[in-house]
N, C-alpha and C positions, 0 to 999 in steps of 0.2 A: 419629517424624518427622511434621511438620505441613505441609500444603499449603493455602495460602489463595488464593482466586480473587479478585484485586483488579480485574479487568476482563475484557472479552471473554467474559463469562458471561451467556448469554441476549441478547447483542448482539455486534456485530462489532468495534467499536473499543475502545481502552483496554487492549490486551493486557498483562497483568502478573500474575505468579504469585510468591508468597513461599514459600520453603522454609526451614523451621527444623528442625534436627536435634538441637539441644541443644548442639552444639559449633560450629555455623556457621549463619549467617543470610544468605540471598542471594535475588536476584530472577532470574527468567527473563523478560526484556522489561520495559520500563517505558514503555508507550505512552500516547499522548494520546487522550482521548475526542473524537469528532468528531460534529457534527450537532446544531445548535441550542443554545439557552440552557442546557438541562439538562446538555449536555456541558461547557460552561464551568464550571458549578457543580461537577461531578464532578472536573474537572481541578484546581480550586482546593482541593479537599478530598480529593485522591486518596491521600495518604500516611496510611495507618492504622497507621503505625509511625514510629519515629524514624529518619530517613535516616542518622543518624550510626552506627546499629547494624548497617547493611547491610555485609557483608564484601566482596561483589563482585556484579556483574551479568553474566549470560550473555544475549547478544542474538542473536535469530534472524535479523533483517535490518533494513534501514535505513528502511522505511516508517514514517511518523510515528505511525501508530496502534500501532506496536510500540516506537518509540524516542523519541517526542516529548516525554516528561516527564523524560528523563535530565538535561537542564540544570537543571531545577527541583530534581531530586533532589540534584544536586551543590551547588546554591545553598543548599540547606537542610542541608548538612552531610555528605553522602556523600563519602568520600574514597578509596574502593577502586577497583580496576580494573574496566573494562567490557570483557569479552572478546567479540570478534566476528571475522568473516573480514576479510581484507585489503581486499576490494572493498567490504564494508560500511563499514569504517573510512574509506575514501576518499569514499564517498557521503555519510557523515555530516558530513564536513568542509563540504560544501555545504548539505545539507538542514537541519541543525539551526540553522545561522546564518541561512538563509533563513526558517525557521520563526520564529525570534526576531524577525527584521526585520519580517515580516508582522504579528506580534503587536504590536510596538511601534507600527507605523503604524496598525493598526486601533484600538488603545487610544487613540492620539493623536486619531483622528477621533471616537471615541465621547466622549472627554473634552471636545472642542470642542463637540459636540452638547449635552452636559450643561451646559456653561457657558452656551450660548445659552438653554437651558431653565432656567437659574438653579438648577441642582443643585449643591450644595456638595461632594458626594462624588466624589472623583477615583478612577479605576480604575488599576491597575498591570498591566503585562503578566505573563504567567506566568513569563517570564524574558526577559532582555535578550540582545543579541548578545554582549556581554562575558561573560555567564554561560555562554552556549553555547560560546564559545571556551575557557573554563576547563574545561568538561566534556571537550572534545575531547582535552585533554592526558591524560585518564584512560583513553583507549582502548588496548587491548592486542590486537594482531593475532594471529589463530590460523589455521593452515593447515587446509584440509579434510583429514579422515581422519587427523589427528594427535592423539595423546592429550594431554590437558591436565589438570593437577592444580592447580586454583586453591586447594585446601585439602588438608591431609593425608588427610581423610576423603572427599574428592570427586574423582571421575575423570569426565571427559567427552570427547566427540568430536563435531565438527561435520561433518555429511554434507550433500551437495547436496540442496536442496529444490526446485530447478527453478522457482521463483516469480519472482524478479528476480535481477539480478546480485548475487552474494554471499550469497544467502539460504541458510539452513541448517536442517536438522533437528538437534536436539540430543539425543544419547544421554548419559544421566547415570547414574553409579553412585555410590551412597551406601554407605560402609563402616559397617556396624553390627556389634555384638557377635554377633548371631544370624546374620550373613552379609550379603552385599551385597544392596541393593535397587536395581533398575534402573528409571529413569523415562525415557520418551521424550516429547519435546515436538515435535510435527510442525511447529510454526511454520505458515507459509502454504505449502501444497503446490501446486506447479504441475501441469501436465498434460503427458504425453508429447507431443512434437511441437510444443510451444509455440515461437514465434519467439525467436531469440537465445540463450536459456539452455539448458543441458543438462537432460536428463530427471531427475526426482527419484530419489534412491537408495532402495532397498528396505531395510527393517529386518527382521531375522528373529525377534527375541525381545525381550520386555520384560515387566516385572511390572506397571508402571503406564504408561498411555498417555493423553496429552492430544492430541486430534485436532481440527483446525479443521473448520468446517461452513459456510463462507460460502455455498456453493452445494449444501448438503446435501439440498435438496429438489427438485433439477431436473437435467436433462441439457442440456449445451451443444449448440448447433447445430454440425454438423460444420464443419471448417475449409474445405472446398470451398464449402459453402453460405454460410458467413460471408463468404468473399472475393467470392462472387457478389453478395451484398447490399452489400458495401462498394463494389464497382465500380459497381453500379447507382445507389447513393445519390450518389456523387461525379459520375458522368457525367450523371445526371438533373439535378443541381443546377447544375453548371458549364456544361454544354453546352446542355441543353434549356431550363432555367428562367433561366439567366443570373444566378444568385445566388452566395452564398458558402457554404462548408462550414465550420462551427465545430465543433471537436472538443475538449471538455474532456478532459484526460488527465493522469494522474499523471506528474510530470516524470521520475520514475525508474521504468523498466520499460515502462510503456505508451507513452510518447512514443517510445522507441527501437524498440519493437515496430512502431508505426505507420510510422515512417520506413523501417524495413526492408521492410515489406509494400508501401508505396507505391512504393518503388524497384523491388521485384521485380515488381509489377504493371505498372509502366511498362516495365520491361525485357521483359516478355512481350507488350507491345502492348495490354494490356487497359485501360490508362489513357493518355490523351494528354498533351500538354504541360500542365503545371500549375505554379502558383507556390505553394510551400508555405512558410508563415511559422510558425516555432516561437517563440512569444512567451513566453519564460521564460529569463532568464539562467541559472537553475539547470538547466534542461533541456540547455542547451549544455554546461555543466560536467559533467552526468551522462553525456551522450553521449561527451564526451572521456574520462571515466573508463571507460566501457564499452570504448572503443577501446584503453585502456591494459591491459585484462585480456583480451586476445584468447584466451588459453588456456582461458577459461571459456565461450567462445561455442560454439554448435553449428555443424556444417559448413555448413548453409545460410546462416547469417549471415556466415560467413567468405567464402563464395562471393560474396555480395552486396557485401561490402566490396571484394573484389578487382575486381568489375565497376565499382563506383563509381570506383575509382582509375583505371580505364582510360577512363572516360566522365565527365569532370569537368563539373559543372553540368547533369547529366541524371539526374533532373528537377531543376528549380531549387529549392534548399532554402536558406532564409535564416533565420538565428538572430537574433531581435530582442533587443537588449540594453537600450537606455535607454528611459525612460518616453516621451520625445517621439516616438520611432520607433513605439512601441506605440500611441500615440494616433493616429498617422497611419493606422494600419490601420482605424480607425473610419470613415475617409472613403472606403475602398475598397468599392464597392458590388457588385462582381461579379468572379468569376473567380479567387478565392483560397481556399486551404485554410489555416485558422488553427488551430494546435494550441497550447493554452494550459492552464495550471494555475489553480485546483486541479481535481483529477479529479472531485470531487463538487460543483463549482461554488459552493462556499461562501466562497471567499476568492481573493485574487490577481487577476491580469489578466483571467482568463476572464469575470469578472462584467461587465467593460466591454464585451467582445465580444458577450456575450449581450444586454446592454442595447441595443446598436446593431443586432443582427441578428434577435433573437427575434420582433420584430413585423413581419418581412418575409416574405411567403408564398413568395417565390422562394428563400429560404435554407433550409439544413438544419442541424440539430444532430445530431451523431453521438455517442451515448453508448456508450462502449466498455469501461466498467468498472463495478464494483459501486457502487451509490449507497445509502448508509446512510439509515435513517429520519430524517426531519426535515431533510434537506439539500435545497438547491435542485435538485440533480440528480435526486433521488428524486421531487420534485414534478413535474418535467418528464416523467419516465418514467411517472408515474401519470396523466398526461394533463391537468395543470392548464392552464386557458385564460388565467389571469391570475396573474402572479407579481410579487413586489416585489423590486426591485434598487436598492440605494442609496436606499431610501425612496420610490422611484417605482413606480407600477403599470405593468407591461409586459404587453401583450396577446401571447399566444403564437400566432403565425400560421405560423411556420416549421415545416417537417416535422421530427418527432423520430424518429430511427432508434435503436433499441436493438440494438446488434450484440454480443450476448452471447458469441459464439464466440471473441472475442478475449480473454476473461478469463484472467488469469494464475493463477486458482485452479482446482483440479480440481473437476469436477462430482461428482454422487453416484456415478456409475459409476467415475470415476477414483479417488475416495476408497475405495470398496469394493475396487477392484483393488489399491490400495496396501495396504490392510489384509489382503487375501488372501495376501500374501507372508509374513505372520507364521507361524512354524511351529506355534504353538499360541496359544490365546486369552490375552491379558493378564489378570492377576488383576482389574484395575480399568481401565475405559475411561471417560474424561471427554470429553464432546463440548462443545467451546468455540468461540469466534470465529464465531458465527452468530446471526442473529436467531432468536428462540425457535422459530418455525415451521420454520425450516431445520434447527436442531439436533434438534428432535423428529423430523423426517422421517428424518434420518440415523441417529439412534438406533434408530428402528423398522426401518430397512433393515438395520442391523447385526444386529439380532435375527432378522429374517426370513431374510436371506441367509447369515449366518455362524453363527447361533445363539449369539451372544455378547450379554452384557448390557452396556449402556452407560448412563451417568448424565449428566444435564445439570446442572451445578452452578449455584447461584444466586450473584448478585453479592455479594461479601464473605463467602461461605460458606467454611468450612474443614473439612478432613478429616484424620484421623490415619491414617497409612500404616504 
């Protein structure tokens, strides 16, 4: 059996793993690379195999860095099923079409620029909305904790990962003549006590483990300290400085987390009256999908929803739909919280809000999620004083708050705690989905704390299991 690391090896994005047993060939995840021109090149050359030969795909969750190349896979000839949880399937109905739409629009803008520059070469999007819609017909819904047999030699089970709605850890058993071999893909692991979703499930045994390491080199701030910082940043900006609060946020997961926290802090009296604008049609759809899957929510989220139903319009939350309404937000100079995508500031409506607010000292930018290398969000976190947005130089005068405690990923302690529930050491551990320094730190911690050996695979490397 051969395992090839097609992405998220020595970096965070592009999660995809190819498993070949001799009788079946399949993928776990098929994610998009994100962050700069190098990512675009990787996305366009991502398939180191013939998509027609892939029998099926197992998908851990809906985030684009795990699912974003599925429509391209289908457009290039993949005709098998994509197995995922019901909530993930619902989210993909929105996310993949939105991803395709953004790509079409950005390519259209880039081609216009090329024509103005008299460049004859036209670019094509990675995939179109029509191709995304075609892929959605290949989704097959799977219940948590139910056995699935996508092939006579393959058995698998999806467990709660606690990362976003519908996210899963995948347990996989491969039937071999010498006996079954078990592989566990952690997917993106959440942390206990994270808003909205339930806590991650513990796995007791595996032969092979692939574990994420997004925050493998650090500890998150505690939730009480995180909420104190969130309250300070908002009150200081809206009340004392008279500016706006701009929050880049992933439309699935982080936006819903933020809305829950803002409602709860308002309910406790820690935040006053505020106007919250969620500027993303996809975020509204994702929030509606979240409300559709109430059984997957934790008790605190259910309590907040009950309170909201009893206190309509407190606080005021407005979902922005059309472009014209989004543009009107650029004329609001004070007193609003704008939550918009993309979460790493590299695409979508957030770029417009940053363009109009970054150069204003009375405003604040709240970074609440991981920012990959070479993204605009990462440059802001790293303290850039000048950034380029839509070809224009923008001076960074707004306060930049990095509120890491809201991360939907487990930190090093959380990952070690999850690993500590295995009854014995896996035969092989591969540390993935992390920048090299983060993966290296987690591998060292695993050796030091658990006395287990872990390997960091290289991009496009393969191992025989």
